[in-house]
N, C-alpha and C positions, 0 to 999 in steps of 0.2 A: 647331310653332313657337315656339323658345324666346327668351324675350327678356330681357336680361342690359345693362347699363350700363356702361357707360368712364369717371369723369372723375377730374380731375386738381385740386387746389389750388397755389394760389399765398399767400402766406403775408409775416405781420411778422419770421418769426423762424423758431425751430425748435421752440419750446416752450410751446403755451398757456398750463403752469400756470405761464410767467413771464410774464402776460395777451400774450403772445403773439396773431395774428388773421389768418383768412383775408382776403385783399385782391383775390383773384379763383377764380373756379370755373368750371370746363367740364366736360362731359359729354356723350358722344355715343352714339345708344341704338344695340346690336348683334340684329339678328335671327337667332337658328344663328351666332351668333358672328361676324359680316359686319355691316359699318359700313350703316347703312340711311341716312344722311344729316339726318339729326334731329337738332339738338343740342342745348343750354343753355348759354348763355353768359353770361355780366356780370364786371363788376371792384363791386366792392363796399367802400363809408367801414366800413376799419376800427376806426375813435373814437377812433386813438390816428396818433403819430409811425410810421412808415417810414424805420428804418438805413438809410443809406447803405449800407453792407456788403450788403444785403439787396438794391437798388435795385441794385448790379455784376452780380446775377445774374439776377432777372426781368427791369431795367428798369422798373417799375412804380414811378414816385414816388408823393409825399404832393397834388402836385400835378391826376396821372392819376387818381387815387381820390378828389378835393373834388368833392362836390355827387354825386355816387353814390349806391346806396342802402344801409340798411342791410343786416346779415342778416337783422335780423326781417321785411322788409320783400320778402324774396325765399324766405323758407327755403317758404314753402305751395309755390311754383310748386318749387320744388327739388324738393324730395317728391314732388308730384307726377312731374315726370318721373324721379323713380326707380323709379315704380311698387314691382312686391313680390319683383322676381329678380331674380340676383346683380350685386352690386356688383363691379366690375375696377377695379382704383389697380396704379402699381409702388411699389413696400414699402407695400403699402395701409395698414398701421397705423400710418402717419404722419400722411396722408390722414385713417384713421379718427377718431383722434384728436382732430384737425383743428377737425372736423364733430363730434366729439360733444360740444367743450366749447361750441363756438356754442349748437350744438341746449340746453345745458343753460344756456347765458343766459334763454333766452326760455321757460323751463319746458316746452321737446318733448326725451321722454324719444329717446335714441344709439341708431346705426344699429345693428341686428341681426350679431352678426358674426359669423349664421352665411353672412350672404348675403357675405362676403369672400374675393372674389380674389385674391392680391398676384402679380400680374408674376415683381416681384423674387424672390419663394421658386422660381413654376415654373421662371425661369431659372436658380435658383441647384442645383435639382435638376439639369437637363439641360445645363450649363456647368457644376459642378461645379470651383472655383478659379481662373475667368476671370471678369475683369470682367464684369460684369452689372448696368452702371448703363444709362440707355436710348440714351445715345449710344453705350457700344459696344454694345447689343445690335444698330442699327438699324447698323452699321458691320457685323455679322456674316452678317446677310444681306442686305445690298447695298439698304438705306431710303435715296432720301435726304439730306441733314443739310441741305442748302446753308440752307435757309432759320433754318433754329435758332441763329441770331448770340441768344440770350437766352432760357430760360426763358421759356413761353408755356404760359398751362393749355391750352387752347383746340388750339393746334402739338400740344402734346407728347399731348396726345388721339388726335389725327391718326398723328399717328408711332406712339403704343404701338398703338393698334389692328390697325396693318398688323404687327408687330411683335406684338400675342399671336394674328393669325391661322396665325404664321411657328407660336409654339413649342406650338399646341394641334391643330397637323397643316394648318387649316384651306383653304390655299394653294391646294390645286389643286379643292378644293371651288366656292372664290373664283372660282378660271377658269375650272371648267365652267360655273356664274352667269355669268358672263362673255359666253362663246363662246354661250350658249344665246342668251343674251337677246341678244345681238347679231344672233346667224342667224335671230331669230323675229324682231325690225326688218330686218331686211334682206329677210326672204322680206313682209313686208308692202307694204317699199318697192318690190319686181318685181310683187307683182301688183299696186299699183292706180297702178304705170306703166305706161299703154295707147299708151308715144312706143316704148317698146325693140318693136326685129323681131329674129324668132328667125335666129341666126348658125350653121347648121347645120355639120360638120365632115365637108367631102371627102373621103373617102379616095382618090388615084391609080392606075391600074391598076397602076401600078411599082411603088407600096407596099407594094399589097394580095402580090403575085408576091415580093417579098423578107420579105412576113411568112409568107406558105405556103413558100419554100424555106430558113429560119432555123428552122422547126415540123418540118421533113421530118427536121433531123438531130440533131432530138428526141428518147428514145426514150419513146411511147409519151406524150403530150403531151397532158395532161385537154383542152387546147383542144379537140382532134379527136374526144377522145370522145364 
C-alpha cells in the first residue's frame, strides 16, 4: 500500500520573493493513487493585502481570510498530513516554492524535492504541444468542470485527483475497486435481507424444444458434448 498526498495552494500573487503569501491550502490523501476521502483544508491569514487581480482568479478576499490562522499555526498539522510519501501538485515547483518560503519564515526546513511529483510535467510528456492546464486536462479526460467558476484549492485537488488517475493509467484499477466494493456490499445486503424469496426461472417445454431444434442445426455443438 503506497500513500501519497496531492495538494494545491492559492496565493496573494505569483512570486514569494516579492512578499506574496499562501492564503489557502488543500491536500488529499491517496492510497495506491486513489483518493481515500481524507483531506486537509484551511484558509490562512497571509498577513498582507490580497490584490484585486488575484481575487478575480480565486475569489478569496481579505475579508475571507480575516481572523483565519496564520501559517505558523497550521504548519505542524499540515506536515503531519503530508507524511513522508510523494507530494503531488500541478505545476508543483510553484506550490513547493511558496510552501518553502512559508516554512523558511518559521524556521522549518524546506520540502524534500525528491518527493515532488509534477502532474504538469507528466501531462506535457503524454500530450506534448497541447494545452495542459488543469481545465484543459479535465476537458480532455471528460471530467466535469461545472463547479469550477474560480480557482479553489480543495476543488482543484479533487479535480486533479481525477486527472492524476487518468495520467497514471489508474482509471481501470479504480473502476475495478469500486465494482468489487459494490458487489461485496450487495452480497452482504442480500445475505442480511431475510425477506427476499428466491424466484427460479422456469423454462417451458416449447422453449426447450426450440433450443434442441437450434442445436440440431449446429455442427458438433459443445452443449451436446
